[in-house]
C-alpha positions in Angstrom: 2.2 16.1 25.8 0.8 17.3 29.1 -1.7 20.0 27.8 -5.2 18.8 27.1 -5.7 21.1 24.1 -3.5 21.8 21.1 -3.1 25.4 19.9 -4.5 26.2 16.4 -1.0 26.2 15.1 -0.2 22.8 16.7 -3.5 21.4 15.2 -2.6 22.7 11.8 0.9 21.2 11.9 -0.5 17.9 13.1 -3.1 17.8 10.3 -0.4 18.6 7.8 1.7 15.7 9.1 -1.3 13.4 8.9 -2.1 14.3 5.3 1.5 14.2 4.1 1.7 10.7 5.5 -1.7 9.8 3.9 -0.4 10.9 0.5 2.7 8.9 0.9 0.8 5.8 2.0 -1.7 6.0 -0.8 1.0 6.6 -3.4 2.8 3.3 -2.4 0.0 1.1 -1.1 -0.9 -0.6 -4.4 2.6 -0.5 -5.8 4.4 -2.4 -3.1 3.8 -5.5 -1.1 2.6 -4.6 2.4 5.8 -5.8 4.2 7.9 -3.6 1.9 5.7 -0.6 2.4 5.7 -1.0 6.2 9.5 -1.2 6.1 9.8 2.2 4.4 7.3 4.1 6.6 8.5 6.2 9.5 11.8 7.1 7.7 10.8 10.5 6.3 11.8 13.6 8.3 9.0 14.9 10.5 7.6 18.4 10.2 7.5 20.0 13.6 6.4 17.1 15.7 3.8 17.7 18.4 4.4 15.0 21.0 1.1 13.3 21.8 0.4 9.9 23.4 0.1 7.2 20.8 -3.6 6.8 21.6 -4.3 10.5 21.2 -2.3 10.5 18.0 -4.5 7.6 16.8 -7.7 9.6 17.5 -6.1 12.7 15.7 -5.4 10.6 12.6 -8.9 9.2 12.5 -10.4 12.7 12.9 -8.1 14.3 10.4 -8.8 11.7 7.7 -12.5 11.6 8.2 -13.9 13.6 5.3 -17.6 14.3 4.8 -18.5 12.0 7.7 -16.7 9.1 6.0 -13.9 7.7 8.1 -10.8 6.3 6.4 -10.4 2.5 5.8 -8.7 0.9 8.8 -5.6 -0.2 6.8 -5.0 3.4 5.6 -5.5 5.0 9.0 -3.3 2.3 10.6 -0.5 2.8 8.1 -0.6 6.6 8.6 -0.6 6.2 12.4 2.3 3.7 12.1 4.2 6.1 9.9 3.8 8.9 12.4 4.7 6.8 15.4 7.8 5.3 13.7 8.8 8.8 12.8 8.8 9.6 16.5 10.9 6.4 17.2 8.1 4.4 18.7 8.3 0.7 18.3 4.9 0.4 16.6 3.6 -2.6 14.7 0.8 -2.9 12.2 -1.5 -5.9 13.1 -4.1 -7.4 10.8 -6.8 -9.8 12.1 -10.2 -11.2 11.7 -13.1 -11.3 14.2 -13.2 -14.2 16.6 -16.2 -15.6 14.7 -15.7 -14.2 11.1 -18.8 -13.9 8.9 -16.8 -12.6 5.9 -13.3 -12.4 4.5 -13.0 -8.7 5.6 -9.9 -8.2 7.8 -9.2 -5.3 10.2 -6.0 -3.4 10.9 -4.8 -1.6 14.0 -1.5 -0.5 15.5 0.2 -1.8 18.7 3.1 -0.7 20.8 4.6 -3.4 23.0 1.4 -5.5 22.5 -0.9 -2.7 23.5 -3.5 -1.5 21.1 -3.1 2.2 20.4 -5.7 2.6 17.6 -6.7 4.2 15.5 -10.3 3.8 16.8 -11.9 1.3 17.1 -8.6 -0.5 17.5 -8.4 -4.3 18.0 -11.9 -4.9 19.3 -12.6 -8.6 19.3 -10.3 -9.4 16.4 -7.7 -12.1 16.4 -4.2 -11.5 15.0 -3.4 -13.0 11.6 -0.3 -11.0 10.7 2.1 -8.5 12.3 4.5 -6.1 10.5 7.1 -3.6 11.7 9.3 -2.9 14.7 
């Protein structure tokens, strides 16, 4: 999309798309293995798509899902972004990794298209890939 600002209607439609995807992801996240969940995402019909760059869509997902100053967990935000991107026929992949020098067992998730990190923020950072799903 070439315009820098979305109209109020476009923002509303985008927020609705993000939250519909969020509900879908949350409903299935603990009921299905991650590879099975990823395989089903991006197959629902999209409500009035507003074409944004993948990076901008990643920022929009992060912003829409931040409630009360609390950002969403990286896996949830990444699955929502993946769902939206796949719904627009992007060849997105979910990537899960650990920091280069891990100090805990906590993993991090982000989305890539053709090996390029598209978010959601903060994206890959200094994490090393452990697993990749999709596309």
